[in-house]
PyMOL CGO cylinders between C-alpha atoms (Angstrom):
from pymol import cmd
from pymol.cgo import CYLINDER

trace = [
    CYLINDER, 95.46, 98.36, 156.14, 93.43, 95.40, 154.87, 0.3, 1, 1, 1, 1, 1, 1,
    CYLINDER, 93.43, 95.40, 154.87, 94.91, 92.82, 152.50, 0.3, 1, 1, 1, 1, 1, 1,
    CYLINDER, 94.91, 92.82, 152.50, 92.77, 94.13, 149.64, 0.3, 1, 1, 1, 1, 1, 1,
    CYLINDER, 92.77, 94.13, 149.64, 93.92, 97.70, 150.35, 0.3, 1, 1, 1, 1, 1, 1,
    CYLINDER, 93.92, 97.70, 150.35, 97.54, 96.58, 150.32, 0.3, 1, 1, 1, 1, 1, 1,
    CYLINDER, 97.54, 96.58, 150.32, 97.03, 94.78, 146.99, 0.3, 1, 1, 1, 1, 1, 1,
    CYLINDER, 97.03, 94.78, 146.99, 95.47, 97.89, 145.44, 0.3, 1, 1, 1, 1, 1, 1,
    CYLINDER, 95.47, 97.89, 145.44, 98.28, 100.09, 146.74, 0.3, 1, 1, 1, 1, 1, 1,
    CYLINDER, 98.28, 100.09, 146.74, 100.98, 97.80, 145.32, 0.3, 1, 1, 1, 1, 1, 1,
    CYLINDER, 100.98, 97.80, 145.32, 99.12, 97.48, 142.01, 0.3, 1, 1, 1, 1, 1, 1,
    CYLINDER, 99.12, 97.48, 142.01, 98.71, 101.22, 141.43, 0.3, 1, 1, 1, 1, 1, 1,
    CYLINDER, 98.71, 101.22, 141.43, 102.25, 101.94, 142.61, 0.3, 1, 1, 1, 1, 1, 1,
    CYLINDER, 102.25, 101.94, 142.61, 103.52, 99.39, 140.09, 0.3, 1, 1, 1, 1, 1, 1,
    CYLINDER, 103.52, 99.39, 140.09, 101.44, 100.91, 137.26, 0.3, 1, 1, 1, 1, 1, 1,
    CYLINDER, 101.44, 100.91, 137.26, 102.81, 104.37, 138.13, 0.3, 1, 1, 1, 1, 1, 1,
    CYLINDER, 102.81, 104.37, 138.13, 106.40, 103.08, 138.19, 0.3, 1, 1, 1, 1, 1, 1,
    CYLINDER, 106.40, 103.08, 138.19, 105.97, 101.39, 134.79, 0.3, 1, 1, 1, 1, 1, 1,
    CYLINDER, 105.97, 101.39, 134.79, 104.42, 104.54, 133.33, 0.3, 1, 1, 1, 1, 1, 1,
    CYLINDER, 104.42, 104.54, 133.33, 107.33, 106.77, 134.35, 0.3, 1, 1, 1, 1, 1, 1,
    CYLINDER, 107.33, 106.77, 134.35, 109.86, 104.13, 133.29, 0.3, 1, 1, 1, 1, 1, 1,
    CYLINDER, 109.86, 104.13, 133.29, 108.36, 104.10, 129.79, 0.3, 1, 1, 1, 1, 1, 1,
    CYLINDER, 108.36, 104.10, 129.79, 108.17, 107.89, 129.57, 0.3, 1, 1, 1, 1, 1, 1,
    CYLINDER, 108.17, 107.89, 129.57, 111.58, 108.81, 131.02, 0.3, 1, 1, 1, 1, 1, 1,
    CYLINDER, 111.58, 108.81, 131.02, 113.87, 105.79, 130.70, 0.3, 1, 1, 1, 1, 1, 1,
    CYLINDER, 113.87, 105.79, 130.70, 112.85, 103.44, 127.89, 0.3, 1, 1, 1, 1, 1, 1,
    CYLINDER, 112.85, 103.44, 127.89, 110.35, 105.06, 125.55, 0.3, 1, 1, 1, 1, 1, 1,
    CYLINDER, 110.35, 105.06, 125.55, 109.36, 102.42, 122.95, 0.3, 1, 1, 1, 1, 1, 1,
    CYLINDER, 109.36, 102.42, 122.95, 108.45, 105.17, 120.49, 0.3, 1, 1, 1, 1, 1, 1,
    CYLINDER, 108.45, 105.17, 120.49, 111.91, 106.77, 120.58, 0.3, 1, 1, 1, 1, 1, 1,
    CYLINDER, 111.91, 106.77, 120.58, 114.60, 105.57, 118.14, 0.3, 1, 1, 1, 1, 1, 1,
    CYLINDER, 114.60, 105.57, 118.14, 116.82, 102.81, 119.57, 0.3, 1, 1, 1, 1, 1, 1,
    CYLINDER, 116.82, 102.81, 119.57, 118.77, 101.72, 116.50, 0.3, 1, 1, 1, 1, 1, 1,
    CYLINDER, 118.77, 101.72, 116.50, 122.40, 102.76, 116.40, 0.3, 1, 1, 1, 1, 1, 1,
    CYLINDER, 122.40, 102.76, 116.40, 123.70, 104.46, 113.26, 0.3, 1, 1, 1, 1, 1, 1,
    CYLINDER, 123.70, 104.46, 113.26, 127.24, 105.70, 112.82, 0.3, 1, 1, 1, 1, 1, 1,
    CYLINDER, 127.24, 105.70, 112.82, 127.41, 109.47, 112.90, 0.3, 1, 1, 1, 1, 1, 1,
    CYLINDER, 127.41, 109.47, 112.90, 130.70, 111.17, 111.99, 0.3, 1, 1, 1, 1, 1, 1,
    CYLINDER, 130.70, 111.17, 111.99, 132.05, 113.43, 114.72, 0.3, 1, 1, 1, 1, 1, 1,
    CYLINDER, 132.05, 113.43, 114.72, 132.03, 116.53, 112.50, 0.3, 1, 1, 1, 1, 1, 1,
    CYLINDER, 132.03, 116.53, 112.50, 128.45, 115.85, 111.43, 0.3, 1, 1, 1, 1, 1, 1,
    CYLINDER, 128.45, 115.85, 111.43, 127.43, 115.51, 115.07, 0.3, 1, 1, 1, 1, 1, 1,
    CYLINDER, 127.43, 115.51, 115.07, 128.95, 118.90, 115.88, 0.3, 1, 1, 1, 1, 1, 1,
    CYLINDER, 128.95, 118.90, 115.88, 127.09, 120.54, 113.01, 0.3, 1, 1, 1, 1, 1, 1,
    CYLINDER, 127.09, 120.54, 113.01, 123.78, 118.91, 113.95, 0.3, 1, 1, 1, 1, 1, 1,
    CYLINDER, 123.78, 118.91, 113.95, 124.10, 120.31, 117.46, 0.3, 1, 1, 1, 1, 1, 1,
    CYLINDER, 124.10, 120.31, 117.46, 124.82, 123.85, 116.24, 0.3, 1, 1, 1, 1, 1, 1,
    CYLINDER, 124.82, 123.85, 116.24, 121.73, 126.16, 116.16, 0.3, 1, 1, 1, 1, 1, 1,
    CYLINDER, 121.73, 126.16, 116.16, 123.44, 128.37, 113.56, 0.3, 1, 1, 1, 1, 1, 1,
    CYLINDER, 123.44, 128.37, 113.56, 123.75, 125.41, 111.18, 0.3, 1, 1, 1, 1, 1, 1,
    CYLINDER, 123.75, 125.41, 111.18, 119.98, 124.90, 111.43, 0.3, 1, 1, 1, 1, 1, 1,
    CYLINDER, 119.98, 124.90, 111.43, 119.40, 128.30, 109.78, 0.3, 1, 1, 1, 1, 1, 1,
    CYLINDER, 119.40, 128.30, 109.78, 121.41, 127.25, 106.72, 0.3, 1, 1, 1, 1, 1, 1,
    CYLINDER, 121.41, 127.25, 106.72, 119.80, 123.82, 106.92, 0.3, 1, 1, 1, 1, 1, 1,
    CYLINDER, 119.80, 123.82, 106.92, 116.36, 125.36, 106.47, 0.3, 1, 1, 1, 1, 1, 1,
    CYLINDER, 116.36, 125.36, 106.47, 117.42, 126.90, 103.16, 0.3, 1, 1, 1, 1, 1, 1,
    CYLINDER, 117.42, 126.90, 103.16, 119.02, 123.61, 102.06, 0.3, 1, 1, 1, 1, 1, 1,
    CYLINDER, 119.02, 123.61, 102.06, 115.81, 121.79, 102.98, 0.3, 1, 1, 1, 1, 1, 1,
    CYLINDER, 115.81, 121.79, 102.98, 113.77, 124.24, 100.89, 0.3, 1, 1, 1, 1, 1, 1,
    CYLINDER, 113.77, 124.24, 100.89, 116.09, 123.79, 97.91, 0.3, 1, 1, 1, 1, 1, 1,
    CYLINDER, 116.09, 123.79, 97.91, 116.44, 120.02, 98.03, 0.3, 1, 1, 1, 1, 1, 1,
    CYLINDER, 116.44, 120.02, 98.03, 113.46, 118.54, 99.84, 0.3, 1, 1, 1, 1, 1, 1,
    CYLINDER, 113.46, 118.54, 99.84, 110.30, 120.61, 99.26, 0.3, 1, 1, 1, 1, 1, 1,
    CYLINDER, 110.30, 120.61, 99.26, 109.79, 119.20, 95.79, 0.3, 1, 1, 1, 1, 1, 1,
    CYLINDER, 109.79, 119.20, 95.79, 108.45, 116.10, 97.60, 0.3, 1, 1, 1, 1, 1, 1,
    CYLINDER, 108.45, 116.10, 97.60, 108.10, 116.90, 101.31, 0.3, 1, 1, 1, 1, 1, 1,
    CYLINDER, 108.10, 116.90, 101.31, 106.38, 119.49, 103.45, 0.3, 1, 1, 1, 1, 1, 1,
    CYLINDER, 106.38, 119.49, 103.45, 107.25, 120.53, 106.99, 0.3, 1, 1, 1, 1, 1, 1,
    CYLINDER, 107.25, 120.53, 106.99, 104.10, 122.25, 108.19, 0.3, 1, 1, 1, 1, 1, 1,
    CYLINDER, 104.10, 122.25, 108.19, 105.32, 122.79, 111.76, 0.3, 1, 1, 1, 1, 1, 1,
    CYLINDER, 105.32, 122.79, 111.76, 107.79, 125.33, 110.40, 0.3, 1, 1, 1, 1, 1, 1,
    CYLINDER, 107.79, 125.33, 110.40, 105.68, 126.74, 107.59, 0.3, 1, 1, 1, 1, 1, 1,
    CYLINDER, 105.68, 126.74, 107.59, 107.33, 124.88, 104.68, 0.3, 1, 1, 1, 1, 1, 1,
    CYLINDER, 107.33, 124.88, 104.68, 105.14, 123.32, 102.01, 0.3, 1, 1, 1, 1, 1, 1,
    CYLINDER, 105.14, 123.32, 102.01, 105.57, 121.60, 98.68, 0.3, 1, 1, 1, 1, 1, 1,
    CYLINDER, 105.57, 121.60, 98.68, 107.42, 123.83, 96.25, 0.3, 1, 1, 1, 1, 1, 1,
    CYLINDER, 107.42, 123.83, 96.25, 104.62, 123.47, 93.70, 0.3, 1, 1, 1, 1, 1, 1,
    CYLINDER, 104.62, 123.47, 93.70, 101.99, 124.45, 96.29, 0.3, 1, 1, 1, 1, 1, 1,
    CYLINDER, 101.99, 124.45, 96.29, 103.94, 127.45, 97.57, 0.3, 1, 1, 1, 1, 1, 1,
    CYLINDER, 103.94, 127.45, 97.57, 104.20, 128.68, 93.98, 0.3, 1, 1, 1, 1, 1, 1,
    CYLINDER, 104.20, 128.68, 93.98, 100.41, 128.80, 93.51, 0.3, 1, 1, 1, 1, 1, 1,
    CYLINDER, 100.41, 128.80, 93.51, 99.15, 132.41, 93.18, 0.3, 1, 1, 1, 1, 1, 1,
    CYLINDER, 99.15, 132.41, 93.18, 96.45, 131.88, 95.83, 0.3, 1, 1, 1, 1, 1, 1,
    CYLINDER, 96.45, 131.88, 95.83, 98.70, 130.23, 98.42, 0.3, 1, 1, 1, 1, 1, 1,
    CYLINDER, 98.70, 130.23, 98.42, 100.03, 133.39, 100.07, 0.3, 1, 1, 1, 1, 1, 1,
    CYLINDER, 100.03, 133.39, 100.07, 96.48, 134.55, 100.78, 0.3, 1, 1, 1, 1, 1, 1,
    CYLINDER, 96.48, 134.55, 100.78, 95.50, 131.11, 102.12, 0.3, 1, 1, 1, 1, 1, 1,
    CYLINDER, 95.50, 131.11, 102.12, 98.47, 131.18, 104.51, 0.3, 1, 1, 1, 1, 1, 1,
    CYLINDER, 98.47, 131.18, 104.51, 97.49, 134.56, 105.90, 0.3, 1, 1, 1, 1, 1, 1,
    CYLINDER, 97.49, 134.56, 105.90, 93.75, 133.84, 106.23, 0.3, 1, 1, 1, 1, 1, 1,
    CYLINDER, 93.75, 133.84, 106.23, 93.82, 130.15, 107.26, 0.3, 1, 1, 1, 1, 1, 1,
    CYLINDER, 93.82, 130.15, 107.26, 97.24, 129.78, 108.87, 0.3, 1, 1, 1, 1, 1, 1,
    CYLINDER, 97.24, 129.78, 108.87, 98.76, 130.60, 112.24, 0.3, 1, 1, 1, 1, 1, 1,
    CYLINDER, 98.76, 130.60, 112.24, 101.86, 132.83, 112.14, 0.3, 1, 1, 1, 1, 1, 1,
    CYLINDER, 101.86, 132.83, 112.14, 105.15, 131.17, 113.12, 0.3, 1, 1, 1, 1, 1, 1,
    CYLINDER, 105.15, 131.17, 113.12, 107.18, 133.81, 114.93, 0.3, 1, 1, 1, 1, 1, 1,
    CYLINDER, 107.18, 133.81, 114.93, 110.95, 134.00, 115.31, 0.3, 1, 1, 1, 1, 1, 1,
    CYLINDER, 110.95, 134.00, 115.31, 112.97, 136.53, 117.30, 0.3, 1, 1, 1, 1, 1, 1,
    CYLINDER, 112.97, 136.53, 117.30, 115.43, 138.56, 115.26, 0.3, 1, 1, 1, 1, 1, 1,
    CYLINDER, 115.43, 138.56, 115.26, 117.38, 141.56, 116.55, 0.3, 1, 1, 1, 1, 1, 1,
    CYLINDER, 117.38, 141.56, 116.55, 115.12, 141.73, 119.59, 0.3, 1, 1, 1, 1, 1, 1,
    CYLINDER, 115.12, 141.73, 119.59, 111.96, 141.78, 117.48, 0.3, 1, 1, 1, 1, 1, 1,
    CYLINDER, 111.96, 141.78, 117.48, 109.45, 139.06, 116.57, 0.3, 1, 1, 1, 1, 1, 1,
    CYLINDER, 109.45, 139.06, 116.57, 109.13, 138.36, 112.85, 0.3, 1, 1, 1, 1, 1, 1,
    CYLINDER, 109.13, 138.36, 112.85, 106.84, 136.04, 110.92, 0.3, 1, 1, 1, 1, 1, 1,
    CYLINDER, 106.84, 136.04, 110.92, 108.92, 133.38, 109.17, 0.3, 1, 1, 1, 1, 1, 1,
    CYLINDER, 108.92, 133.38, 109.17, 105.98, 131.33, 107.93, 0.3, 1, 1, 1, 1, 1, 1,
    CYLINDER, 105.98, 131.33, 107.93, 102.47, 130.10, 108.60, 0.3, 1, 1, 1, 1, 1, 1,
    CYLINDER, 102.47, 130.10, 108.60, 101.19, 126.84, 110.05, 0.3, 1, 1, 1, 1, 1, 1,
    CYLINDER, 101.19, 126.84, 110.05, 98.25, 125.87, 107.86, 0.3, 1, 1, 1, 1, 1, 1,
    CYLINDER, 98.25, 125.87, 107.86, 95.81, 123.19, 109.14, 0.3, 1, 1, 1, 1, 1, 1,
    CYLINDER, 95.81, 123.19, 109.14, 96.30, 119.83, 107.47, 0.3, 1, 1, 1, 1, 1, 1,
    CYLINDER, 96.30, 119.83, 107.47, 92.83, 119.66, 105.89, 0.3, 1, 1, 1, 1, 1, 1,
    CYLINDER, 92.83, 119.66, 105.89, 93.21, 123.11, 104.33, 0.3, 1, 1, 1, 1, 1, 1,
    CYLINDER, 93.21, 123.11, 104.33, 96.69, 122.32, 103.02, 0.3, 1, 1, 1, 1, 1, 1,
    CYLINDER, 96.69, 122.32, 103.02, 95.67, 118.96, 101.55, 0.3, 1, 1, 1, 1, 1, 1,
    CYLINDER, 95.67, 118.96, 101.55, 92.60, 120.49, 99.88, 0.3, 1, 1, 1, 1, 1, 1,
    CYLINDER, 92.60, 120.49, 99.88, 94.82, 123.00, 98.06, 0.3, 1, 1, 1, 1, 1, 1,
    CYLINDER, 94.82, 123.00, 98.06, 97.59, 120.47, 97.36, 0.3, 1, 1, 1, 1, 1, 1,
    CYLINDER, 97.59, 120.47, 97.36, 95.41, 117.52, 96.33, 0.3, 1, 1, 1, 1, 1, 1,
    CYLINDER, 95.41, 117.52, 96.33, 96.56, 117.52, 92.69, 0.3, 1, 1, 1, 1, 1, 1,
    CYLINDER, 96.56, 117.52, 92.69, 100.23, 117.87, 93.67, 0.3, 1, 1, 1, 1, 1, 1,
    CYLINDER, 100.23, 117.87, 93.67, 99.99, 115.10, 96.28, 0.3, 1, 1, 1, 1, 1, 1,
    CYLINDER, 99.99, 115.10, 96.28, 98.26, 112.74, 93.87, 0.3, 1, 1, 1, 1, 1, 1,
    CYLINDER, 98.26, 112.74, 93.87, 100.98, 113.43, 91.30, 0.3, 1, 1, 1, 1, 1, 1,
    CYLINDER, 100.98, 113.43, 91.30, 103.65, 112.46, 93.85, 0.3, 1, 1, 1, 1, 1, 1,
    CYLINDER, 103.65, 112.46, 93.85, 101.71, 109.32, 94.72, 0.3, 1, 1, 1, 1, 1, 1,
    CYLINDER, 101.71, 109.32, 94.72, 101.59, 108.34, 91.05, 0.3, 1, 1, 1, 1, 1, 1,
    CYLINDER, 101.59, 108.34, 91.05, 105.36, 108.87, 90.75, 0.3, 1, 1, 1, 1, 1, 1,
    CYLINDER, 105.36, 108.87, 90.75, 106.53, 107.25, 93.99, 0.3, 1, 1, 1, 1, 1, 1,
    CYLINDER, 106.53, 107.25, 93.99, 103.76, 104.80, 94.86, 0.3, 1, 1, 1, 1, 1, 1,
    CYLINDER, 103.76, 104.80, 94.86, 102.73, 106.77, 97.94, 0.3, 1, 1, 1, 1, 1, 1,
    CYLINDER, 102.73, 106.77, 97.94, 102.57, 110.34, 99.13, 0.3, 1, 1, 1, 1, 1, 1,
    CYLINDER, 102.57, 110.34, 99.13, 105.91, 111.41, 100.66, 0.3, 1, 1, 1, 1, 1, 1,
    CYLINDER, 105.91, 111.41, 100.66, 105.29, 112.18, 104.35, 0.3, 1, 1, 1, 1, 1, 1,
    CYLINDER, 105.29, 112.18, 104.35, 105.33, 115.54, 106.06, 0.3, 1, 1, 1, 1, 1, 1,
    CYLINDER, 105.33, 115.54, 106.06, 108.62, 115.69, 108.00, 0.3, 1, 1, 1, 1, 1, 1,
    CYLINDER, 108.62, 115.69, 108.00, 107.53, 117.85, 110.93, 0.3, 1, 1, 1, 1, 1, 1,
    CYLINDER, 107.53, 117.85, 110.93, 108.21, 115.14, 113.54, 0.3, 1, 1, 1, 1, 1, 1,
    CYLINDER, 108.21, 115.14, 113.54, 110.70, 112.94, 111.68, 0.3, 1, 1, 1, 1, 1, 1,
    CYLINDER, 110.70, 112.94, 111.68, 113.61, 113.84, 113.96, 0.3, 1, 1, 1, 1, 1, 1,
    CYLINDER, 113.61, 113.84, 113.96, 111.71, 112.71, 117.06, 0.3, 1, 1, 1, 1, 1, 1,
    CYLINDER, 111.71, 112.71, 117.06, 110.84, 109.35, 115.51, 0.3, 1, 1, 1, 1, 1, 1,
    CYLINDER, 110.84, 109.35, 115.51, 114.15, 108.60, 113.76, 0.3, 1, 1, 1, 1, 1, 1,
    CYLINDER, 114.15, 108.60, 113.76, 116.98, 110.52, 115.41, 0.3, 1, 1, 1, 1, 1, 1,
    CYLINDER, 116.98, 110.52, 115.41, 120.13, 112.17, 114.06, 0.3, 1, 1, 1, 1, 1, 1,
    CYLINDER, 120.13, 112.17, 114.06, 122.11, 109.06, 113.08, 0.3, 1, 1, 1, 1, 1, 1,
    CYLINDER, 122.11, 109.06, 113.08, 119.33, 107.52, 111.01, 0.3, 1, 1, 1, 1, 1, 1,
    CYLINDER, 119.33, 107.52, 111.01, 118.45, 110.75, 109.22, 0.3, 1, 1, 1, 1, 1, 1,
    CYLINDER, 118.45, 110.75, 109.22, 122.06, 111.61, 108.38, 0.3, 1, 1, 1, 1, 1, 1,
    CYLINDER, 122.06, 111.61, 108.38, 122.75, 108.17, 106.92, 0.3, 1, 1, 1, 1, 1, 1,
    CYLINDER, 122.75, 108.17, 106.92, 119.39, 107.96, 105.17, 0.3, 1, 1, 1, 1, 1, 1,
    CYLINDER, 119.39, 107.96, 105.17, 119.74, 111.31, 103.41, 0.3, 1, 1, 1, 1, 1, 1,
    CYLINDER, 119.74, 111.31, 103.41, 123.34, 110.50, 102.44, 0.3, 1, 1, 1, 1, 1, 1,
    CYLINDER, 123.34, 110.50, 102.44, 122.40, 107.12, 100.94, 0.3, 1, 1, 1, 1, 1, 1,
    CYLINDER, 122.40, 107.12, 100.94, 118.70, 106.17, 101.14, 0.3, 1, 1, 1, 1, 1, 1,
    CYLINDER, 118.70, 106.17, 101.14, 119.09, 102.73, 99.55, 0.3, 1, 1, 1, 1, 1, 1,
    CYLINDER, 119.09, 102.73, 99.55, 121.83, 101.72, 101.97, 0.3, 1, 1, 1, 1, 1, 1,
    CYLINDER, 121.83, 101.72, 101.97, 119.65, 102.40, 105.01, 0.3, 1, 1, 1, 1, 1, 1,
    CYLINDER, 119.65, 102.40, 105.01, 116.29, 101.39, 103.53, 0.3, 1, 1, 1, 1, 1, 1,
    CYLINDER, 116.29, 101.39, 103.53, 116.68, 99.19, 100.43, 0.3, 1, 1, 1, 1, 1, 1,
    CYLINDER, 116.68, 99.19, 100.43, 113.83, 99.63, 97.96, 0.3, 1, 1, 1, 1, 1, 1,
    CYLINDER, 113.83, 99.63, 97.96, 112.81, 103.07, 99.19, 0.3, 1, 1, 1, 1, 1, 1,
    CYLINDER, 112.81, 103.07, 99.19, 111.50, 105.52, 96.61, 0.3, 1, 1, 1, 1, 1, 1,
    CYLINDER, 111.50, 105.52, 96.61, 113.63, 108.28, 98.11, 0.3, 1, 1, 1, 1, 1, 1,
    CYLINDER, 113.63, 108.28, 98.11, 116.25, 109.28, 95.53, 0.3, 1, 1, 1, 1, 1, 1,
    CYLINDER, 116.25, 109.28, 95.53, 119.87, 109.97, 96.40, 0.3, 1, 1, 1, 1, 1, 1,
    CYLINDER, 119.87, 109.97, 96.40, 120.41, 113.74, 96.33, 0.3, 1, 1, 1, 1, 1, 1,
    CYLINDER, 120.41, 113.74, 96.33, 123.94, 114.19, 97.65, 0.3, 1, 1, 1, 1, 1, 1,
    CYLINDER, 123.94, 114.19, 97.65, 127.09, 112.69, 96.15, 0.3, 1, 1, 1, 1, 1, 1,
    CYLINDER, 127.09, 112.69, 96.15, 130.28, 113.18, 98.21, 0.3, 1, 1, 1, 1, 1, 1,
    CYLINDER, 130.28, 113.18, 98.21, 132.40, 111.91, 95.31, 0.3, 1, 1, 1, 1, 1, 1,
    CYLINDER, 132.40, 111.91, 95.31, 131.36, 114.96, 93.28, 0.3, 1, 1, 1, 1, 1, 1,
    CYLINDER, 131.36, 114.96, 93.28, 130.60, 117.47, 96.03, 0.3, 1, 1, 1, 1, 1, 1,
    CYLINDER, 130.60, 117.47, 96.03, 133.00, 117.63, 98.97, 0.3, 1, 1, 1, 1, 1, 1,
    CYLINDER, 133.00, 117.63, 98.97, 130.49, 119.72, 100.91, 0.3, 1, 1, 1, 1, 1, 1,
    CYLINDER, 130.49, 119.72, 100.91, 127.76, 117.08, 100.64, 0.3, 1, 1, 1, 1, 1, 1,
    CYLINDER, 127.76, 117.08, 100.64, 128.27, 115.62, 104.17, 0.3, 1, 1, 1, 1, 1, 1,
    CYLINDER, 128.27, 115.62, 104.17, 128.20, 119.11, 105.66, 0.3, 1, 1, 1, 1, 1, 1,
    CYLINDER, 128.20, 119.11, 105.66, 125.02, 120.00, 103.75, 0.3, 1, 1, 1, 1, 1, 1,
    CYLINDER, 125.02, 120.00, 103.75, 123.28, 116.83, 104.94, 0.3, 1, 1, 1, 1, 1, 1,
    CYLINDER, 123.28, 116.83, 104.94, 124.33, 117.51, 108.52, 0.3, 1, 1, 1, 1, 1, 1,
    CYLINDER, 124.33, 117.51, 108.52, 122.88, 121.02, 108.28, 0.3, 1, 1, 1, 1, 1, 1,
    CYLINDER, 122.88, 121.02, 108.28, 119.57, 119.64, 107.00, 0.3, 1, 1, 1, 1, 1, 1,
    CYLINDER, 119.57, 119.64, 107.00, 119.46, 117.26, 109.97, 0.3, 1, 1, 1, 1, 1, 1,
    CYLINDER, 119.46, 117.26, 109.97, 120.35, 120.18, 112.26, 0.3, 1, 1, 1, 1, 1, 1,
    CYLINDER, 120.35, 120.18, 112.26, 117.33, 122.00, 110.87, 0.3, 1, 1, 1, 1, 1, 1,
    CYLINDER, 117.33, 122.00, 110.87, 115.02, 119.00, 111.39, 0.3, 1, 1, 1, 1, 1, 1,
    CYLINDER, 115.02, 119.00, 111.39, 116.34, 118.80, 114.95, 0.3, 1, 1, 1, 1, 1, 1,
    CYLINDER, 116.34, 118.80, 114.95, 115.68, 122.48, 115.58, 0.3, 1, 1, 1, 1, 1, 1,
    CYLINDER, 115.68, 122.48, 115.58, 112.02, 122.07, 114.62, 0.3, 1, 1, 1, 1, 1, 1,
    CYLINDER, 112.02, 122.07, 114.62, 111.51, 119.27, 117.16, 0.3, 1, 1, 1, 1, 1, 1,
    CYLINDER, 111.51, 119.27, 117.16, 114.00, 120.14, 119.88, 0.3, 1, 1, 1, 1, 1, 1,
    CYLINDER, 114.00, 120.14, 119.88, 112.96, 123.01, 122.21, 0.3, 1, 1, 1, 1, 1, 1,
    CYLINDER, 112.96, 123.01, 122.21, 115.42, 125.65, 123.39, 0.3, 1, 1, 1, 1, 1, 1,
    CYLINDER, 115.42, 125.65, 123.39, 117.29, 125.11, 126.70, 0.3, 1, 1, 1, 1, 1, 1,
    CYLINDER, 117.29, 125.11, 126.70, 114.97, 127.59, 128.40, 0.3, 1, 1, 1, 1, 1, 1,
    CYLINDER, 114.97, 127.59, 128.40, 111.90, 125.79, 127.14, 0.3, 1, 1, 1, 1, 1, 1,
    CYLINDER, 111.90, 125.79, 127.14, 113.36, 122.42, 128.19, 0.3, 1, 1, 1, 1, 1, 1,
    CYLINDER, 113.36, 122.42, 128.19, 113.93, 123.72, 131.72, 0.3, 1, 1, 1, 1, 1, 1,
    CYLINDER, 113.93, 123.72, 131.72, 110.41, 125.12, 131.82, 0.3, 1, 1, 1, 1, 1, 1,
    CYLINDER, 110.41, 125.12, 131.82, 108.90, 121.79, 130.71, 0.3, 1, 1, 1, 1, 1, 1,
    CYLINDER, 108.90, 121.79, 130.71, 111.01, 119.85, 133.23, 0.3, 1, 1, 1, 1, 1, 1,
    CYLINDER, 111.01, 119.85, 133.23, 109.84, 122.16, 136.02, 0.3, 1, 1, 1, 1, 1, 1,
    CYLINDER, 109.84, 122.16, 136.02, 106.23, 121.78, 134.92, 0.3, 1, 1, 1, 1, 1, 1,
    CYLINDER, 106.23, 121.78, 134.92, 106.63, 118.00, 134.97, 0.3, 1, 1, 1, 1, 1, 1,
    CYLINDER, 106.63, 118.00, 134.97, 108.07, 118.00, 138.50, 0.3, 1, 1, 1, 1, 1, 1,
    CYLINDER, 108.07, 118.00, 138.50, 105.34, 120.35, 139.75, 0.3, 1, 1, 1, 1, 1, 1,
    CYLINDER, 105.34, 120.35, 139.75, 102.60, 118.23, 138.14, 0.3, 1, 1, 1, 1, 1, 1,
    CYLINDER, 102.60, 118.23, 138.14, 103.93, 115.01, 139.68, 0.3, 1, 1, 1, 1, 1, 1,
    CYLINDER, 103.93, 115.01, 139.68, 104.31, 116.70, 143.08, 0.3, 1, 1, 1, 1, 1, 1,
    CYLINDER, 104.31, 116.70, 143.08, 100.73, 117.96, 142.82, 0.3, 1, 1, 1, 1, 1, 1,
    CYLINDER, 100.73, 117.96, 142.82, 99.32, 114.49, 142.12, 0.3, 1, 1, 1, 1, 1, 1,
    CYLINDER, 99.32, 114.49, 142.12, 101.39, 112.95, 144.91, 0.3, 1, 1, 1, 1, 1, 1,
    CYLINDER, 101.39, 112.95, 144.91, 100.25, 115.60, 147.39, 0.3, 1, 1, 1, 1, 1, 1,
    CYLINDER, 100.25, 115.60, 147.39, 96.61, 115.30, 146.33, 0.3, 1, 1, 1, 1, 1, 1,
    CYLINDER, 96.61, 115.30, 146.33, 96.81, 111.52, 146.55, 0.3, 1, 1, 1, 1, 1, 1,
    CYLINDER, 96.81, 111.52, 146.55, 98.21, 111.71, 150.08, 0.3, 1, 1, 1, 1, 1, 1,
    CYLINDER, 98.21, 111.71, 150.08, 95.56, 114.22, 151.19, 0.3, 1, 1, 1, 1, 1, 1,
    CYLINDER, 95.56, 114.22, 151.19, 92.75, 112.15, 149.70, 0.3, 1, 1, 1, 1, 1, 1,
    CYLINDER, 92.75, 112.15, 149.70, 94.12, 109.06, 151.44, 0.3, 1, 1, 1, 1, 1, 1,
    CYLINDER, 94.12, 109.06, 151.44, 94.20, 110.86, 154.80, 0.3, 1, 1, 1, 1, 1, 1,
    CYLINDER, 94.20, 110.86, 154.80, 90.71, 112.26, 154.20, 0.3, 1, 1, 1, 1, 1, 1,
    CYLINDER, 90.71, 112.26, 154.20, 89.39, 108.82, 153.32, 0.3, 1, 1, 1, 1, 1, 1,
    CYLINDER, 89.39, 108.82, 153.32, 90.84, 107.33, 156.50, 0.3, 1, 1, 1, 1, 1, 1,
    CYLINDER, 90.84, 107.33, 156.50, 89.16, 110.03, 158.58, 0.3, 1, 1, 1, 1, 1, 1,
    CYLINDER, 89.16, 110.03, 158.58, 85.80, 109.43, 156.89, 0.3, 1, 1, 1, 1, 1, 1,
    CYLINDER, 85.80, 109.43, 156.89, 86.10, 105.69, 157.43, 0.3, 1, 1, 1, 1, 1, 1,
    CYLINDER, 86.10, 105.69, 157.43, 87.12, 106.30, 161.07, 0.3, 1, 1, 1, 1, 1, 1,
    CYLINDER, 87.12, 106.30, 161.07, 84.06, 108.48, 161.70, 0.3, 1, 1, 1, 1, 1, 1,
    CYLINDER, 84.06, 108.48, 161.70, 81.75, 105.97, 160.02, 0.3, 1, 1, 1, 1, 1, 1,
    CYLINDER, 81.75, 105.97, 160.02, 83.00, 103.19, 162.29, 0.3, 1, 1, 1, 1, 1, 1,
    CYLINDER, 83.00, 103.19, 162.29, 81.95, 105.09, 165.47, 0.3, 1, 1, 1, 1, 1, 1,
]
cmd.load_cgo(trace, "trace")
C-alpha cells in the first residue's frame, strides 16, 4: 500500500471511530447534567403502567399550555373546537395501541402545519401571556432526561430561574404530588422510549447495517486491487 493510501485508510478509519463514539458512547445531544431523582420516583418512571395514568395527568395539568403531537395530545382549547375531531380524522394519522389483543385508535398525529393553522389564535394567546409559545413536548424526554423533568415539574423556578412555567404541584398540600409528577415523567418517557422488542429490533438492524457496510467496503477494496493489478499488466 502506498503512503497516500495508508493516510487515507487511517483518516477514514478515524472518522468512522469518532462517528460511532459520538453516537453510542458520548452523544453531545443527550442530557449529561445530573439531577437528584428519588428512588421511589425512579421506580414509577420505569413502570409502563404508571405511564397510562401519567397520560391522563398530563392531559389534566399540561395541555392548557403544551401539546404532545407524537401521542395525539393537543392544546385543551384546540381539542375543544367543534371542527377539531373532523380535522384529526381527515388530516391526521391514527395512533394505534394494542388493548386486549386488538388494535385501537388512541389519537391522531396531525401534521404540524395543519395543527398550527387551526391553533394560531390559541398559540398567539399563549405567546402574549408567557412571552413565547410553550413548546410541543413530544421529544422532551430524549433531550432532558428523567431527573431534569422530575425536578423541573416539581419546582420550575428552582431548576430554571426566571422560567414562565408555573408551579403546578405542591407537596406541602398534596402528599401525592411527587407520585403524580413521576407518573407524568413516566408518560413522557413512554412516548420516546421504544418497547424492549423494538429496542432489540433496532439494535439488530444497526448491527446488520454496519456489517453490510464493512463487507461492502472490503469487497470494493478487493475489487479495486484486482482492477489496479490488471491495469498494471
